[in-house]
N, C-alpha and C positions, 0 to 999 in steps of 0.2 A: 332477744333477737328481733330486729326490725321486721315488721310485716312486709316491707317493700323488698327485703332481701330474699332471694330464692332459697329454698330449704337446702341444708347441707346433706349430701348423699354419702353413701358408703364409699363411693369412688372419690368423692371430695376428701374424705378422711384419709384415704390411701395416698392421695396426692400431697396433702398439706399437713398431716399430723402423724400418721402411723410411720414407724421406722422402715427404712429401706431394708428389704429382705422379707417383708411381710408377704405371704403368699395367699391368694384367694383360692382355696383348695376345693371348695364346694359352693353350690348356690350362686354361681357366677352371674346368672340372669338377674339376681337381686342387687347388683352393684349400684343401680340407680335408686334404690330405696332410700327415702329420707330418714335422717337420724335426728331425734329431738334432744337426746342427752346421752351421757355415758355413765356406766356404773361398774364397780369392781366387786368380784366375789369376796365375801367375808368368810373367815374360818370358823365362825359360829353362826348358828341359826338366828334369824333367817339369812340365807346365803346372799340373796339380792333383795334388800329391803326396798319397799315402796316403788316397785316397778309399775309404770303407767302405760308402757307400750312405746315402740319406736326407739328403744335404747340400744346403744352398743354395749353389750355385756362382755367384760374382760375377766379372764380367769387364768390361773395356772394349774396344771395337774397336781403339783405339790400341794397347793392350797386346797384343792378339791379332795385330796386324800386325807388331809388334816381334818377337813369337815366331816368326812365319813369314808372309811376305807372300802365301803361297799358301793359307793357311788361310781358310776362310769360316765365318761364324757357323753356318750350317746344318750344316756338317761337325762343328763342335765340339758342337752339340746332339746329333748322331747318336752321337758318342763318349761324351758324358756320359750319354745314355740307357742305354747298355750298362752303365754303372757305377751305375745305379739312383739318380741324384740326385733330390732331392725337387722342386727348382725351379731356375731359372736367371735371374739378374739381369744386365742388360746396360746399359752406358752407351755412347751413340754412335749409337743408332738401330737399329731392327729391320726388316729387309727382309721381303718377302713369302715368300721361300724359307725363312727362319728360322721364320716363323710356321707355315708349312705343316709343317716338320719337327717343331716342338714339338707341334702338334696331332696329328700322326700317332702320337707317343709318349705323348700325354696329359700332357706335362710343363708345368706353369705357367711361362710365359715373361714375365718382368717387365722392362718398359722403364723404366729409372731416369732421373731428371732429369739433364740435363747439369750438370756441375759437382759432382756427388756425389763425395765422398771415399770410395773403397771401403774404406780402412783404418778410417776412422771408422765407416762403416756396419758393418763386420765387428765392431767392438767393441760397437756397440749390439745387434747380433743375438746375440753371445755373452752379453751381459748378460742378455738375455731368456731365452736357452736354458739358461743356468746357474742360473736361478731367482731372479734379482734384477731383476725388471722395474721400470720407472719407475712412479712414482705417477701417478694420474689427473691431478693438477695439473701434474706435470712434463711428461707427454706432451701435455697440452692446450696448454701454453705453447709447446712445440716445434711442434706443429701450427699454432698461430696464427702463429708467426713464419714458418714455411714457406709458409703461405697468403699472407701479406703479400708474401713474396719472389716467389711466382708472379704475384700481382696486379701487382707492380711491373714484372715482366717482360712485362706486357701479353699474357698467354696467353689472356685472354678468359674470360667467364663459363662458357661450355660446357666449356672445358678444366678449369676449377676444379671444376665439378660432377662431371665424369668422374673426376677425381682423388679427390674425396670419396666417390664411389660405390665405387671400388676399395678405398679405405682402410677404409671401414665394412663392405663386403661386403653393402650394402643398396642399395635404389633411392633416389635423391635426386631431389626434385622442387622446382622454384622457380616460384612463381606471382606475378603482379603484384597490385595492390590490388583488381582486379576478378576475381581468382581465375583469370585466363587463364594458361595454361601458358607460361612463358618458356623453361625448359630442364629436361631430365630425363635421367638416366643410371642404368644398373643393369639387372639381369636382367629385371625386370618390364616395362621399356620395350619389349623385343622380344617380350613375351608377348601372346597373344590376349586376355588379361585386361585389358590396359592401357587399352583404349578405355573399358570400363565403369568402371575405376578413375579415369581422368581425369575422367569425367562426375561421379563421386561427389565428387571433390576440389573441384569447382566449387560444391558445395552450401554456401552460407554458414551455414545453420542448424546444420551439423555442427560448426562452430567454437565454442569457448567464448564466452560473451556478451561478455567483455572484449576478445576478438580482433576482434569484429564492428564495433567502433568504432575508427577509426584513431587517435584521440587516446588512448583507454584502452589500446589495444594497445601504444603507445609507453611507457606507464607500467608495464605488466605484461608484460614481454617474456620471462619464463621459459618454457621449452618446456612444452607441454601434450601429454599422452598421449591420443590419440583413437582409439577402437576403430572399425573398419569391418568388422563381422561379415559383411555381405552379400558383401563382396569377399574375405573370408578373410584380411584383413591388419589391421595397426594402424600408426598413424603417430605420430611424435614431431615436433611442429610448433612453430615459433617465428616471431613476426613479424619482418620485415625493416624496421628502423627507421632513418629519416634525417630530420634536422631536426624531431625530436620528433613525427613522424607515421609511422604504419604504411604502408609502401610495397609490401608484398607478404608472402609466406610462404615459409619454408624448411622442408622436411619430409624426414625419414628414414622410409622405409616398409619394414616387415618382415612376414614371415608371422606370423599371430596367435599361434602357439606359441613364437615366438622372443622372449625377454625383452630389453628395452632395458637396457643397462648404464650405469653412471655416465659412462664415456667417451663413450657415445652422446649423452648430454645435453650434454657439452662440444662434441662435434662439431656439434650443432644450433646451439648458441650462436655458435660461431665461424663456422660456415657462414653463418648469417644475417648476421653482422657483415661478412664478406667480400663477401657478395652486395650489401649496402647500399653498400659501397665501389665495387664493380663497376658497379652501377646508376647511382651518382652519376657515375662516370667516363664511362659511355656517354652519360648525359644531357648532360654537359658537352661531349662530342664532338659530339653531335647539335646542341646549341645553337650551337656554333661553326660547324658546317657550315651551319646555317640562316642564320646571320648572313652568311657568305660568299655563300651561295646567294641570299639575299634582296637583298644589295647588287648582285650580278650581274644578277638579274632586273630590279631597278629600273632599272639602267643600260640593259639591253637594251630594256625596254619603253618607256623614255623616249627611246630613240634615241641615248643618250650613248656607246654602245659598238657597234662593228660586229659583225654576226652571226658572222663568221668568228672573231673574237677571243673572243666569248662561247662559241662552240662548243668551242674548245680548253679553256676553263675548265670547262665543263659535263662534258666528257669526263673531265677530271681528278677531278671529283666523282662519277664513276661513272654518268653518264647517257649515253644514245645518242640525242640529240634529232634527228639528221639521218637516222636509219636507218628511220624510219617516221613517219606523220602524227600530229600532236598537235592537240588542240583546247583552247582556254582556257575555264575555268569560273571565274566570279567570284561570290562569295557574301558576304553581310553580314547582320547582324541589322538589323531595323527596329523602330522604336518607342522609347518613353521608357525602359522598364526591361527590359534584356536581359542574358543571360549574357555572359561575356567572349568576346572574339575568340579567345583561347587555347583555350577550350572548343570553339569551332567548328573550329579547326585540328585539335585532338585527335580530334574525331569523324571528320573527313575521313581522317586518318591511320589510324584504327582500321578504317574501312570499306575503305580501300585495301588494308590487310593481309588483311582477311577475304575480299575479292573477288579478291585476287591481281591487282589492277589495276597497270598500268604508269603511274605518275603521279608528278609532282613537286608537292608541296604546300608552299605558302609563305604565312606570315602577313605581310601587308603593311598599310600604313596604311588603316584603314577596313574591313578584312575579310580574306578568304582568297582567294588566287589558286591555281588548280590547272591544270596542263597535263597532260592525260590522253591516253593513246594512243587514237587514233580509228581503228578498223579501217576499211579502205576499203569503201565501200558497193557492193553488187552491183546495186542498183536503178538505174533510169534517173534517179531523182530526184537521186542523188548528194548534193551539198552542201546540198540543200534539206531533207534529213532529218537530225535530230540523231543522231550516231553512237551505236550501241547501248551500247557500253561506257561512254560518258560519261553517257548517260541512266541506266544502271543504277547508277553510282556516285552521281549526284546524287539519285536517288530513294531510294537506301538511306540516304544521309545525312539527307534530309528526314524519312523515316519514323522514324529513330532519334531525331532532335531533337524530333519531335512527341510521342514517348513520354516523353522526359526533360523537355521544357519545353513543355507543351501551350499555355501562354499566350503564348509567344514566336513571332515570325515571322521567317523567313529569306527573303530575296530572292536568287534565283540566276539568272544569265544565262550562256548558253553561246555561244561564238563558233564560226564554221565552222572545219573542220580545216585546218591548215597543213601542207603537204607537207615543208617544211624550216624550219630555225630562222629564216630570213629572214622567214617569214610569221607568226611567233609574235606580233609586235607588233600586226599587223592583227587576228588572232584575239582578242587581249586587248582591243583597242579595241571590237570587236564584242560581246564578252562583257560588258564594262563598260556599253555602251549598253543591252543587253538586261536586265542586272541593274537598271539605273536605272529602266527602264520597269516591270519586275516589282515594284520597291519602290513606285513611284508608283501602280500599279494594284492593288497588294495581290494579285499573282498567287501562288497557293499551290503552284506547280510550277515546275520549271526552265523558263525561257523561252529558246527558241532563236532566235538572231538571224536564221536563215534563214526563220523562220516569221512575221517581223514585217511582211512586205509593204512598203508605202510608208514605214512607220515605221523601216525599216532606214536609209533616207536621212535622214529627219528627225532620228532619234536621234543620228546622227553630227554633225549641224549644230546640236544643241541649245544648245551653249555659245557659238555665234557671234552677233554683233550683227546680221548680215544676216538670220538667221532671224526674230528678234524684229521687225526693221524690216519684213520682208515681211508678217508677221502683222498688225501694226498698220495698215500701209498698205492691206492688202487688206480688213480688216473695218471700218476707219474707227472711227466712234463705238461700234460694237458691241464693240470690244475693251475698252471701259471696263467696270469691274465695277459692276453695279447690278441690282436685282431685275428690272426690266423687260427689261434686256438679257439676263439669264439665260433669261427666257421666249422671247425672240427667238432666242437661240442654240439652245435646245431645238427650236424650230420648224424652224430651218434644218437641224439634224442629222437630224431625222425626215424632212424633205423629201428629203434626199440618201439616207437609208436606204431610202426608198420609190421611189427612182430618179426623182424629180421628179413623181410621180403625185399631183396635188392631192387627189383624192377619197380615196385611201388615206391620205395624210398627215392630212387632216381627221379621218378615222375613228380613226387612231392617237391623235390629240391630243384626241379627244372634243369637237370644235368644229364649228360649221356651216361649210360650204364658203365662204360669203361672208365669214365671220369670218376664215377662213384667208387669203382673197384680200386682205382689208384688211391683215392682219398682214404678208403678204409684201410689199405695197407699202410699208409702214412700214419694214420691214427694208431694202429697197432704198434708201430715202431716207437712213436712218441710215448705212448702209454706203457709200453712194455708188457702187453697182455695178448692173449690168444682168444678171440671171440668165438672160436669154434668149441671152446671148452664151456660146458653149461655152468659150472661153478663160477668161471670168470665172467660170463655174461650177467649172472645174477649180481655179482659184486660190482661190476661197472654200472649196471642199471641202478643199484642202490646209491652208488657214488654220485650219479647224475641227480638223483632226487635230493641227496644231501647238499649238492651244489646249489640247487634251487632254494633250499632253506638258507644257506650261508650267503647267497648273493642277494637275498631279499632286502 
């Protein structure tokens, strides 16, 4: 190695030679330690011949056990520390005792991906240490291939982000299209500065103009350097693009004085590409789960599947529907021109995440159905009061939609809490009835079935022929639509609202008392009933309430 060339450090090996997925699990402060050479553990004594200090020692736990079944990783770390090795790389997993030993000596401990060939890795490290590093294009191609392998192994987005943070030696942040944080890894994440940094990353105006439009971002996806002087850092950011739309952002964040190198630009490009793949995979999984979940809910709510069978399937999907009470919430758009039901579902999911609610959200025909954990009420009112958590979620969604779509209207109905899955269907039917009334009456808040009074019964009978038959038989000719009948109906409704007091009814209607008496006689003739009969009064009063439901 040329004397003019700066020494190769542990971090340099991570960036240029070690496989993607290598995690620096202990001794992180030693990442800047220089490395003079690399050596691999042998399965016969001596395990590491001719150590002179500052080596990267590579070993696998399988080889360690072949050497001696009594040897432990923490014991090997202790021995290697006495020989002044620069770092230790391990295949096969690192236990807590090994991490503690490495931390005590300040030795970087590298957890290598399973399947890594130590001899191939040795050659790559020697190549770098001997002064013949790969080109940026070569290393970028290797990184891209290894990222794809990790993705294929279904390690998950957070594991990939952690690997890229270790590889780059910087903090990695992934955001969605609304600039909300999806995943982050690196030194700054554990720093007290990260809260302010995260808030600054949510500022859309700090992005280049072509990144602020999702269509333009897909056409100009090269990384952009963005200074963040107030936070003392800078970031290299690229959009995450899928289906010709910007879906989020991938950023490398470094201290302001640390320059970004050509390899960093490649890391951002490939990081954004692998995030697009991971986000697409996660979305496909969510969509498949929603389809299974939706089919299961439809069968449960229609009575096509027994609750015990549905319970087993929901448990497999990760829900615990019988461990606590849940209440149904049904929501749908009303009006001619409305946003999509998918937008409504997305808003519910976002608010569930923000509030930390325990809820199952499902897009179903005609709207969104939510089963939300309903904490037991401590008041005597019990089921007569909408559960606090359900109200909080419903109102949060309505407030968000009013800001986003001020001209649109959402009708929401909430059923009473069900103590077990067997009661979900009844809660759903109640929520549907309340939602239908909310839509008819243009109620601008969540309508709770327990607050509906007599409409609780009427709403559940709304689709039956008997209800309509009772309505027409009770009101007689008054059930026919005509201008004069509408005046008579208004008179009747006011009469009942004033508890049968003729003087107060006449005053409310701004007519003389004699005029009201004549009108009441005419109403009795058209309806064919006697309002002096208490049973008749009750029937007519109910018929007027049915009319309100039918006329909605």
